[in-house]
C-alpha angles and dihedrals in degrees: 000000000000128000119192116197123193110204145154124219094230095050110104092195089057089058091047090046091050092053094046091047092050092047089055095043094051090059094058125090092221096053092118090058093060120097115201120202120188115215127200124246130166119211092191115015090169092075116112109246089212094058136063134197131192114247098254091047090052094051092046099045104028102031099028095231118154110246093245091054093046091048092050092048093050089049090055092049090049090056091048089051092054088056088057094045096259126128102203115205102200091163088071101032115122118208115213143136110299101198094106090049089055090052089055089050090055091050089052089052088064088063096040089250101112094115091051090047092049089054092046091052092049091050092047092050105036103028108026098034094229125159103251090191091063115101095217092051090052093046090052090051090052091050090051087061093047094255113144111264096220093048089051092048092053091046094056098035098048133051096246093113098033093100092054093052092045091048090058091048092049091047089055090053092048090053094047094249107157102158139039151268093044121170123198114194115207090331089287112077131041133206115190128197135008095312123183116269091253092062091051091047093053093045092049093048093050093047093047092049090055091045092055093039107023095182122084107222110230096166124119128238097262101061117126124211147162130240137171090290095054138266129310130204 
């Protein structure tokens, strides 16, 4: 069973959604049969990768929110984060262009470490207040996951992975995905937003059930049939 997740590094709800999804998945007996693929999405591709803003500044200047409204909203997200086991540190968070971070994520996918890289990027951005648009920060994250530093440096400095990131973004557009997180289960069902763990658990169970038994049984109770042991009436 395959789960595709569109996400952006600077989206707090993506981090909350990831934790809630993983909490649900870890409860299920078939968790080892689930393949998770992280897909790239940019909430604000217009941001300059060479510049950073603090979160309140970004909401004031880019989104036009009054500071009191932005502060209240961040407080609400912080409380939601605590419920998912995340201690957001919005006072330190640096808003910047995340395209290079997505390139690093695609490099990690090559080594089957995309989930670990997604977590590392979230921690760097939301907890440690690091600039996830900075090449050296990204190279250090790669090294922390035993990915060669020079390979990581080339991946984020050159355009060799640009097409893969852009392909994810275009696929989101083609599927009408305009917000993240967005979860696609086996190419058939979708779960949007940072849903509670219970919602993810139910969706995973339903999808898995249909994967194992793809036919929906519409027969009544009185049908007769034959199997390898004979026929019954």
